Wavefront OBJ file of the C-alpha trace (Angstrom):
o trace
v -53.686 363.633 -73.983
v -50.216 365.175 -75.126
v -53.574 368.098 -75.680
v -53.913 367.932 -72.222
v -50.516 368.659 -71.097
v -49.794 371.047 -73.536
v -52.835 373.022 -72.632
v -51.607 372.443 -69.091
v -48.667 373.500 -69.271
v -49.477 376.817 -71.163
v -51.900 377.760 -68.445
v -49.022 377.194 -65.658
v -46.584 379.662 -67.857
v -49.745 382.197 -67.953
v -50.852 382.067 -64.384
v -46.711 382.237 -63.224
v -45.241 384.501 -65.825
v -47.960 386.453 -67.177
v -49.060 388.746 -65.067
v -50.006 391.407 -65.492
v -51.090 394.371 -63.455
v -53.106 398.340 -63.750
v -53.526 400.533 -60.731
v -55.474 403.954 -61.532
v -55.970 406.640 -58.560
v -58.234 409.498 -59.187
v -58.902 412.626 -56.154
v -62.535 413.513 -57.074
v -63.316 416.727 -55.430
v -66.670 415.705 -53.618
v -67.212 414.706 -50.387
v -67.818 410.388 -50.039
v -70.877 410.777 -49.503
v -71.181 412.816 -52.186
v -69.470 410.128 -54.441
v -71.042 406.778 -52.383
v -74.277 407.867 -53.997
v -73.357 408.321 -57.372
v -71.272 404.535 -57.075
v -74.459 402.954 -55.739
v -76.663 404.288 -58.483
v -76.362 401.580 -60.560
v -78.679 403.152 -63.589
v -76.654 406.068 -64.132
v -73.473 404.337 -64.297
v -73.316 404.600 -68.040
v -73.300 408.302 -67.414
v -69.884 408.335 -65.745
v -68.429 404.909 -67.011
v -69.512 403.830 -70.650
v -66.993 400.966 -70.071
v -68.295 398.656 -67.162
v -72.311 399.010 -67.262
v -74.572 397.455 -64.583
v -76.964 395.183 -66.271
v -78.392 392.263 -63.417
v -77.735 392.669 -59.688
v -78.060 394.710 -56.737
v -74.731 396.046 -55.360
v -74.688 394.234 -51.962
v -72.367 392.277 -50.200
v -71.962 388.721 -51.533
v -74.049 389.516 -54.584
v -73.138 388.437 -57.900
v -73.377 391.500 -60.306
v -73.530 391.349 -64.299
v -71.389 393.908 -66.089
v -71.490 394.273 -69.585
v -67.932 395.200 -70.570
v -67.800 397.733 -73.747
v -64.526 397.358 -75.912
v -63.024 399.873 -78.192
v -64.407 398.531 -81.352
v -67.674 399.131 -79.542
v -68.789 394.956 -79.205
v -69.780 394.170 -75.573
v -69.413 391.140 -73.203
v -71.132 390.436 -70.610
v -68.740 389.667 -67.477
v -69.556 388.696 -64.043
v -68.323 390.000 -60.085
v -68.795 389.537 -56.810
v -69.195 392.158 -53.561
v -66.472 391.127 -52.226
v -66.856 393.778 -49.629
v -69.085 396.771 -48.615
v -68.507 398.964 -46.388
v -70.683 402.473 -46.808
v -69.195 405.366 -47.546
v -66.232 403.608 -47.316
v -64.983 400.700 -49.583
v -66.371 398.792 -52.267
v -64.350 395.973 -53.767
v -65.876 393.821 -56.815
v -63.539 390.990 -58.166
v -64.469 388.171 -61.124
v -62.492 386.938 -64.001
v -61.294 383.598 -65.206
v -58.300 382.338 -62.486
v -54.985 382.243 -64.614
v -56.540 383.940 -67.979
v -57.814 387.445 -66.856
v -59.227 387.816 -63.620
v -59.577 391.578 -62.290
v -60.255 393.073 -58.249
v -61.987 396.771 -58.642
v -61.686 398.674 -55.857
v -63.310 401.900 -54.764
v -61.382 403.446 -51.824
v -63.418 406.876 -50.467
l 1 2 3 4 5 6 7 8 9 10 11 12 13 14 15 16 17 18 19 20 21 22 23 24 25 26 27 28 29 30 31 32 33 34 35 36 37 38 39 40 41 42 43 44 45 46 47 48 49 50 51 52 53 54 55 56 57 58 59 60 61 62 63 64 65 66 67 68 69 70 71 72 73 74 75 76 77 78 79 80 81 82 83 84 85 86 87 88 89 90 91 92 93 94 95 96 97 98 99 100 101 102 103 104 105 106 107 108 109 110
C-alpha cells in the first residue's frame, strides 16, 4: 500500500511541476500544396525526418498511427499517435504519449 501511495505522489508531482514544452517554428519557401504533398507521403518521411518515421496506419483524421522514434544513440522505440485534426493544405495535428509522464502534440500549420 505504501508503494502505491509513494508512486501516486511522485506521478502527481511530475504532472504538476515537471511540465516542459518545446516549440519550434520553421518557414519553408514552398507553396502549401508542395509542403502538404511531402507531409502526406509517409513512405518518403525518412528522407526529411530521420527521427520520427511512420510505420503503420494511414494519415487520416481519427486514425491511430505507429511511428518509429529513433533516439540519438541509434536505438528506436515504437510510439503511437492519434490524428486529432486534419484540414487538407492547412493543418495536421497528432497527439500521443503517456499522460503525466511524456506527451507530445505535433501540429503542422501551413
